[in-house]
N, C-alpha and C positions, 0 to 999 in steps of 0.2 A: 407836617412831615411826620410819616412812618419811618421806622427803624427796623431791623429784624432784632430779636433777641433770642438768644439760648439759653434752654430752661434745665435743670436736670430734676426730673420730678418721679415719686415710686410710682412702679408701674402697675397699681392698685388706682392710684389719683388719676393716672392717662387714662386707663379704662373708666373709669367714671367722668371725668371730664367728656369722655366721646361719647358714650351716652347721653348724658345731660347735654351736650351740644346740639348731638344728633334732637333729643324730644323738645328742646326749645327751638330748634332751628336758626342758632346764631354759632360762628366760628368760637374757638375756645379762646384763639387770639385776643376778640372783641367780649368773651365773657372775664377774662383776666383785664382787660382793660378796664372796663366800668366798674370792676371792683376795684380797681386801685386807685380811677377817679374819685369811687365814693367815700374811699381811705382819706385821699387828699383833704376832701371837703370834710370829711368828717373831722380831721385832724387842725384843720385852719379854724374850728368854730366848736369851740368846746361846749357848748350848751348844748341840753338835751334837745331831741327830734321835737320833744311837743313846744316848748320852749324856744326853737330855732321859728317853728311855724305862728306862735305867738311875736315875734320877732319885729318889729316896727309899725302892730298893729295901731297903735296910738299916732303913728306920724303925720305931723298935718292939723291933728287937733290938738287946742288951746287945754291945756292941764291947768286946774287950782294949783297955787303955791301951798305949803305943807300949812300955813297958819289958817287956808281956807277951807282945807280939808280937815282938821281939826273942826272948825265951826259947824261943818255940813255932819260931823258926828254925832256933836252933842244935841245938835237940835234932832238929828231923828231919833238919838238915843235918849235924848232928855238928861244928860246926867252933865 
């Protein structure tokens, strides 16, 4: 559901937004909406982007427990 929103913005920013909007062929309202959606997603996920991309990468893969990791480490490094 779309609703109207009235904003008070500096005229120089409005001019920039208008020029940018024409440049990327996207309405100013859509640019702002996309930006706010991005902020909302960022706020709900405090992980940095590079970690977000890794999140869940091992999902469904059985991983060894702590003792098994230690054993594998010692076998590899001879300690």
